[in-house]
C-alpha positions as CSV (number, residue, x, y, z in Angstrom):
1,M,72.9,69.5,55.6
2,Q,70.4,67.6,57.4
3,K,66.9,67.0,56.1
4,N,64.1,68.3,58.3
5,R,60.4,68.1,58.2
6,K,57.5,70.2,59.5
7,T,54.6,69.3,61.7
8,K,51.5,70.8,63.5
9,R,51.7,68.0,66.0
10,R,52.7,69.5,69.5
11,V,54.5,67.2,72.0
12,L,56.3,68.1,75.2
13,T,59.9,69.0,74.6
14,K,62.8,66.8,75.5
15,R,65.5,69.4,75.3
16,G,67.9,70.3,78.3
17,V,70.1,73.4,79.1
18,I,73.5,73.9,80.6
19,W,75.2,77.1,81.7
20,L,78.9,76.3,81.5
21,G,79.9,79.9,83.2
22,Q,79.2,83.4,82.8
23,T,82.4,84.4,80.8
24,C,81.7,86.1,77.5
25,N,83.6,88.1,74.6
26,L,80.8,90.4,74.5
27,R,78.8,92.8,76.8
28,C,75.2,93.0,75.7
29,Y,73.5,95.4,77.8
30,F,70.2,93.3,78.2
31,C,72.1,90.0,78.9
32,Y,70.2,88.1,81.8
33,F,73.8,87.6,83.3
34,M,75.5,90.9,82.5
35,D,76.6,91.5,86.2
36,R,77.9,88.0,86.2
37,I,79.8,88.3,83.2
38,A,81.4,91.7,84.2
39,T,82.4,90.5,87.8
40,Q,85.2,88.0,87.6
41,T,84.7,87.2,91.4
42,H,81.2,86.2,91.1
43,P,80.9,82.3,91.7
44,E,78.9,81.8,88.4
45,H,81.4,83.8,86.4
46,P,84.3,81.4,85.8
47,F,83.7,78.0,83.5
48,M,83.2,74.8,85.3
49,S,85.3,71.8,84.7
50,L,84.7,69.4,81.9
51,E,83.8,66.7,84.6
52,K,81.2,68.9,86.2
53,A,79.6,69.5,82.9
54,K,79.7,65.9,82.0
55,K,77.9,65.0,85.1
56,I,75.1,67.6,84.6
57,C,74.7,66.3,80.9
58,K,74.4,62.7,82.1
59,T,71.7,63.5,84.5
60,L,69.7,65.3,81.9
61,V,70.0,61.9,80.1
62,N,69.5,59.3,82.9
63,Y,67.0,61.4,85.2
64,Y,65.2,63.6,82.9
65,H,65.3,61.6,79.7
66,N,66.4,64.6,77.8
67,N,67.8,63.8,74.1
68,S,69.0,67.3,73.1
69,I,70.7,70.1,74.9
70,D,71.5,73.9,74.4
71,I,74.9,74.5,75.5
72,Q,75.7,78.1,76.5
73,G,78.1,80.2,78.9
74,G,78.2,83.2,78.6
75,E,79.8,82.1,75.5
76,P,80.2,78.3,74.8
77,T,82.5,78.6,71.9
78,I,85.6,79.9,74.2
79,Y,85.1,77.2,76.7
80,P,88.4,75.4,76.9
81,H,86.7,71.9,77.0
82,I,84.1,72.6,74.4
83,Y,84.9,70.1,71.8
84,E,85.4,67.3,74.3
85,L,82.0,68.3,75.7
86,V,80.2,68.1,72.5
87,R,81.6,64.8,71.6
88,Y,80.6,63.4,75.1
89,C,77.0,64.8,74.6
90,H,76.8,62.7,71.1
91,E,78.2,59.7,73.0
92,I,75.4,59.6,75.6
93,G,72.4,60.6,73.3
94,L,72.2,64.2,74.0
95,L,72.2,66.1,70.4
96,P,74.0,69.5,71.1
97,T,73.2,73.0,70.2
98,L,75.4,75.9,70.6
99,I,73.9,79.2,71.9
100,T,76.3,81.5,70.5
101,N,77.2,85.0,69.1
102,A,79.3,83.4,66.4
103,L,82.3,85.7,66.6
104,V,84.7,82.8,67.1
105,L,83.2,81.0,64.2
106,S,84.6,83.6,61.9
107,N,87.4,81.2,61.8
108,M,86.9,78.5,59.3
109,D,89.1,76.0,60.9
110,T,87.1,76.5,64.2
111,C,83.9,75.8,62.5
112,K,85.2,72.5,60.9
113,K,86.3,71.4,64.3
114,F,83.0,72.0,65.8
115,K,81.3,70.1,62.9
116,D,83.8,67.2,63.3
117,A,82.7,67.1,67.1
118,G,79.3,66.9,66.4
119,V,77.4,70.0,66.9
120,R,73.9,69.5,65.7
121,D,72.9,73.1,65.0
122,Y,73.9,76.8,66.2
123,L,71.2,79.3,67.8
124,I,72.9,82.7,66.9
125,S,72.0,85.7,68.7
126,V,71.5,88.3,66.0
127,H,70.3,91.6,68.0
128,G,71.1,94.2,65.4
129,I,72.8,94.9,62.0
130,G,76.0,96.8,61.5
131,E,76.8,99.6,64.0
132,T,73.6,98.9,66.0
133,Y,74.8,95.5,66.9
134,D,78.3,96.7,67.7
135,T,76.6,99.3,70.0
136,I,74.2,96.8,71.7
137,V,77.0,94.2,72.3
138,G,79.9,96.6,73.2
139,V,82.4,95.5,70.8
140,K,83.6,97.3,67.6
141,G,83.6,95.1,64.5
142,A,81.3,92.4,66.2
143,H,78.7,92.5,63.5
144,K,81.4,91.8,60.8
145,K,82.8,88.7,62.7
146,Q,79.3,87.6,63.0
147,M,78.4,87.8,59.5
148,A,81.7,86.0,58.6
149,G,80.7,83.2,61.1
150,I,77.4,82.7,59.7
151,E,78.8,82.7,56.2
152,N,81.4,79.9,57.4
153,L,78.6,77.8,58.8
154,Q,76.7,78.1,55.6
155,N,79.7,76.9,53.5
156,I,80.2,73.9,55.6
157,G,76.4,73.0,55.7
158,S,75.8,73.6,59.3
159,P,72.3,74.4,60.2
160,I,71.6,77.7,62.1
161,R,68.5,79.5,64.0
162,F,68.4,83.0,65.2
163,N,67.5,84.6,68.4
164,C,66.7,88.4,68.5
165,V,65.9,90.5,71.4
166,L,63.1,93.1,70.8
167,S,65.3,96.2,72.2
168,K,64.6,99.5,71.4
169,P,67.5,100.0,69.1
170,V,66.7,96.9,67.1
171,L,63.0,97.9,66.1
172,P,64.1,99.8,63.0
173,E,66.1,96.8,62.0
174,I,64.0,93.7,62.5
175,T,62.8,93.6,58.9
176,K,66.4,93.5,58.0
177,I,67.1,90.5,60.4
178,A,64.2,88.8,58.9
179,D,65.8,89.3,55.4
180,L,69.0,88.2,56.7
181,A,67.4,85.0,58.0
182,V,65.9,84.3,54.5
183,G,69.2,85.0,52.9
184,V,71.1,82.5,54.8
185,N,68.5,79.9,55.1
186,A,67.9,80.1,58.7
187,R,65.7,77.3,60.0
188,V,63.8,79.2,62.7
189,V,64.0,82.8,63.9
190,N,62.9,83.6,67.6
191,F,62.1,87.1,68.5
192,I,62.3,87.7,72.4
193,A,60.2,90.2,74.0
194,F,60.4,91.8,77.6
195,N,61.5,89.3,79.9
196,P,64.0,90.3,82.7
197,F,65.3,87.3,84.1
198,E,68.3,87.0,86.7
199,D,70.6,90.1,86.7
200,Q,68.0,92.1,84.7
201,Q,65.4,91.8,87.5
202,K,67.6,94.3,89.6
203,A,66.1,97.8,89.8
204,G,67.3,100.4,87.3
205,K,68.3,97.9,84.6
206,R,65.4,98.5,82.4
207,S,63.6,101.6,81.6
208,D,61.5,103.4,79.0
209,E,64.8,104.5,77.5
210,N,66.1,101.1,76.5
211,V,62.6,99.0,76.5
212,P,59.9,99.6,73.9
213,K,56.4,99.4,74.6
214,Y,54.5,96.7,73.1
215,S,52.6,99.0,70.9
216,E,56.0,100.1,69.4
217,V,57.0,96.7,68.9
218,S,53.8,95.3,67.0
219,P,54.1,97.4,63.7
220,A,57.7,96.4,63.1
221,L,57.3,92.8,64.4
222,T,54.2,92.3,62.0
223,K,56.2,93.2,59.1
224,A,59.3,91.0,60.0
225,L,57.0,88.1,60.8
226,D,55.3,88.4,57.3
227,I,58.7,88.3,55.5
228,L,59.4,85.0,57.3
229,E,55.8,83.6,56.6
230,D,56.2,84.4,53.0
231,A,59.5,82.7,52.8
232,G,58.3,79.7,54.9
233,I,60.6,80.2,57.8
234,E,59.6,79.2,61.2
235,Y,59.2,82.0,63.6
236,N,58.2,82.4,67.1
237,V,57.8,85.3,69.4
238,R,58.4,84.7,73.3
239,Y,56.7,86.4,76.2
240,F,54.4,88.7,74.3
241,P,50.9,89.2,75.0
242,F,48.6,87.5,72.4
243,C,46.4,90.7,71.9
244,M,49.4,92.8,70.8
245,A,49.8,90.3,67.8
246,E,48.0,90.4,64.5
247,S,45.6,87.4,64.6
248,R,47.5,85.6,61.8
249,H,50.5,85.6,63.9
250,R,49.1,84.4,67.2
251,K,50.1,80.7,66.2
252,A,53.6,81.7,66.8
253,I,53.1,83.5,70.3
254,Y,54.7,81.5,73.1
255,N,54.0,82.3,76.8
256,F,55.0,80.1,79.4
257,Q,52.1,77.8,78.9
258,Q,53.1,77.2,75.3
259,L,56.8,76.9,75.6
260,P,57.1,73.4,76.6
261,Y,55.4,72.5,73.3
262,D,58.3,73.8,71.2
263,I,60.8,71.1,70.9
264,H,63.6,73.6,70.6
265,E,62.7,75.1,74.0
266,W,63.8,73.8,77.4
267,D,62.0,71.0,79.4
268,Y,60.8,72.5,82.4
269,A,61.6,69.6,84.5
270,S,65.5,69.6,83.7
271,W,65.4,73.2,83.8
272,S,64.1,73.5,87.2
273,W,67.4,71.8,88.2
274,T,70.2,73.0,85.9
275,G,68.9,76.6,86.8
276,M,69.9,76.1,90.4
277,T,72.9,77.8,91.6
278,P,75.2,74.6,92.0
279,Q,74.7,73.5,88.5
280,R,76.0,77.2,87.3
281,M,78.9,77.4,89.4
282,K,82.6,76.2,88.7
283,D,83.2,75.3,92.5
284,G,81.2,72.5,94.3
285,D,79.4,69.4,93.3
286,V,75.8,69.4,91.6
287,S,72.8,69.4,93.9
288,P,70.3,66.4,94.2
289,V,68.1,66.2,91.2
290,I,64.3,67.6,91.8
291,S,61.2,66.5,89.9
292,L,59.0,68.7,88.1
293,E,56.4,68.0,90.8
294,E,58.6,69.1,93.6
295,A,59.4,72.2,91.4
296,T,55.8,72.9,91.2
297,V,53.4,71.9,93.8
298,K,54.0,73.2,97.2
299,P,54.0,70.8,100.4
300,I,50.7,70.8,102.5
301,S,51.1,73.5,105.3
302,Y,49.6,72.4,108.5
303,P,48.3,74.4,111.4
304,R,50.7,74.8,114.2
305,P,49.7,71.5,116.3
306,L,49.7,69.3,113.3
307,N,53.0,70.8,111.9
308,T,54.7,69.7,115.2
309,I,53.5,66.3,114.5
310,A,54.5,66.2,110.8
311,C,58.1,67.7,111.8
312,T,58.4,64.7,114.2
313,I,57.4,62.1,111.8
314,K,59.7,63.7,109.3
315,N,62.6,63.4,111.6
316,M,61.6,60.0,112.4
317,L,61.9,58.9,108.6
318,E,65.3,60.4,108.3
319,P,67.2,57.0,108.6
320,Y,64.7,55.6,105.9
321,P,65.2,57.6,102.7
322,R,62.9,55.7,100.6
323,L,60.1,55.9,103.1
324,K,60.7,59.5,103.2
325,D,60.7,60.1,99.7
326,F,57.4,58.1,99.4
327,A,55.8,60.2,102.3
328,I,57.1,63.5,100.5
329,K,55.5,62.4,97.1
330,T,52.3,61.4,98.9
331,N,52.3,64.9,100.5
332,R,52.7,66.6,97.1
333,K,49.9,64.5,95.5
334,I,47.6,65.4,98.2
335,S,48.3,69.0,97.8
336,A,48.1,68.9,94.0
337,A,44.6,67.3,94.5
338,I,43.7,70.1,97.1
339,H,44.9,72.8,94.8
340,G,42.8,71.1,92.0
341,K,43.4,70.4,88.4
342,P,42.1,72.4,85.6
343,A,39.4,70.9,83.5
344,K,40.9,68.6,81.2
345,Q,41.8,70.0,77.5
346,G,41.2,67.7,74.7
347,N,43.9,65.1,74.8
348,E,45.8,66.8,78.0
349,T,47.8,64.2,80.1
350,G,48.7,64.5,83.7
351,A,52.1,65.5,82.2
352,D,50.6,68.2,80.3
353,W,48.7,69.5,83.6
354,L,51.9,69.4,85.6
355,Y,53.9,71.4,83.1
356,R,51.0,73.8,82.7
357,K,51.0,74.3,86.4
358,N,54.8,74.9,86.5
359,A,54.2,77.4,83.6
360,R,51.8,79.4,85.8
361,V,54.4,79.3,88.8
362,R,56.9,80.6,86.4
363,A,54.8,83.5,85.3
364,T,52.8,84.6,88.2
365,E,55.3,83.8,91.1
366,H,58.7,84.2,89.4
367,C,57.9,87.1,87.0
368,K,55.0,88.4,88.7
369,Y,53.0,88.6,85.5
370,L,49.6,90.5,86.0
371,Y,46.4,91.2,84.0
372,A,45.0,94.6,83.1
373,D,41.3,95.4,84.0
374,A,40.4,94.9,80.2
375,C,41.8,91.4,80.4
376,S,38.9,90.1,82.3
377,R,36.8,90.6,79.3
378,C,39.4,88.6,76.8
379,D,38.3,85.3,75.7
380,I,41.9,84.0,75.6
381,Q,42.9,85.2,79.1
382,E,43.2,81.6,80.2
383,I,46.2,81.0,77.9
384,C,47.9,84.3,78.0
385,D,50.2,85.3,80.8
386,G,49.4,88.8,80.5
387,F,51.9,91.6,81.2
388,H,55.2,91.2,83.0
389,G,55.2,92.8,86.4
390,D,58.3,94.9,85.7
391,Y,56.9,96.0,82.4
392,A,53.8,97.1,83.9
393,A,55.6,98.9,86.5
394,I,57.3,100.9,83.8
395,F,54.4,101.4,81.4
396,S,51.2,99.9,83.0
397,A,49.2,97.3,81.3
398,D,46.8,99.7,79.7
399,E,47.9,98.5,76.2
400,A,45.7,95.6,76.7
401,R,43.1,94.7,73.7
402,P,40.6,92.1,74.8
403,V,40.3,89.5,72.3
404,I,36.3,88.9,71.9
405,D,35.5,86.0,69.7
406,G,32.6,84.9,71.5
407,L,34.4,81.6,72.8
408,K,36.5,81.1,75.9
409,I,39.7,79.7,74.9
410,T,41.3,77.5,77.7
411,D,43.5,75.0,75.8
412,P,47.2,76.8,75.7
413,K,47.8,74.8,72.3
414,H,44.7,76.4,70.7
415,Y,46.7,78.7,68.3
416,I,50.1,77.2,68.3
417,A,48.6,74.1,67.0
418,E,48.2,75.7,63.5
419,Q,51.9,76.5,63.3
420,E,54.2,74.4,61.2
421,K,57.4,73.8,63.3
422,V,60.7,72.2,62.2
423,V,61.5,68.7,63.1
424,E,65.0,67.3,62.6
425,C,65.5,63.9,61.2
426,E,66.7,62.4,64.7
427,D,63.3,63.4,66.3
428,Y,60.9,62.1,63.6
429,D,60.1,58.9,65.7
430,W,58.5,61.0,68.5
431,A,57.9,64.6,67.5
432,L,55.9,63.9,64.0
């Protein structure tokens, strides 16, 4: 098994992500893509060709300068060309992780093939134990196969990490999942709170029948995190208000502003591109790349008379792509200057500012996060996303408990800078 070290240094991640197609061997009721997985005619359901997947991966390296990748489906282990894709990623300097349910890995020969192909590690979705897991994923016997897959990976020395969605049925079992992580020497455990992306954003998908309140999550989560802390295992909690966690665990709370500083999370720049529909479909070519600035800063909107002139100039520049590109970038820089940058935090760079700006777009515009009235009295409001808009629609945001320490915190790395995070040997030169 590869050696790894830990660090409190926080750097921007270089990890990309690819969705090969929404074809899966499970039916998790909270899956972001549950409708696409269930609908074979959906354009994102079938797996893409190996050639298209390679083109996406090559773009992640050449344009976005990513050096690792999370490969997911659906379920990537059933992708027909997965071994070839894993080998290709290695060839171009993109270290591959499989985000998987591990059922296929219950076959030892399959595990050995993946190891030979060059899978760096596995991020395994452990959403329950025993019958609870089988019920959540909709397949009888799934837990038994998953445990066999994890055991196989242990036996051949392949590193594993866990993802666990904090759904209502799993709350009584998250301490068991923490114990499992300790028992199998998982490197990292991620607990994922309410975040209805994609298909889960549709009305009726989430309710108080399957989504727990944050105040229900907190007691069980605290026990699980203490187990992992005592065992020296890195743990992270995604999309959870800081005030709902014990102060000793705030170092592991990752809202949108903190995510870019976890090297096992996705780079906002490349994610903005791979998350676009053309990069997730079997048919058609990939779309032109976009920069993080383009994904974040809106162009200047001109009054009607000036807008007519601007459109005329834009049309005149069509035959001159380089000049047009320069004009667009200049427009966005002016827009960024008009909207203003927040006060510089410590060693914050221009890249830090842009990633933070994009984080705010994701939280406020994409997910409609909001603050309770009590949040205005909180000393850490500036670095916390607050409450997801859909969550607040179900439960309100009245659970908010203002953190009052007498000092306003504005640096998104304030708490996470105290966390010891795993760094693999291939990343020592830039992440330590």
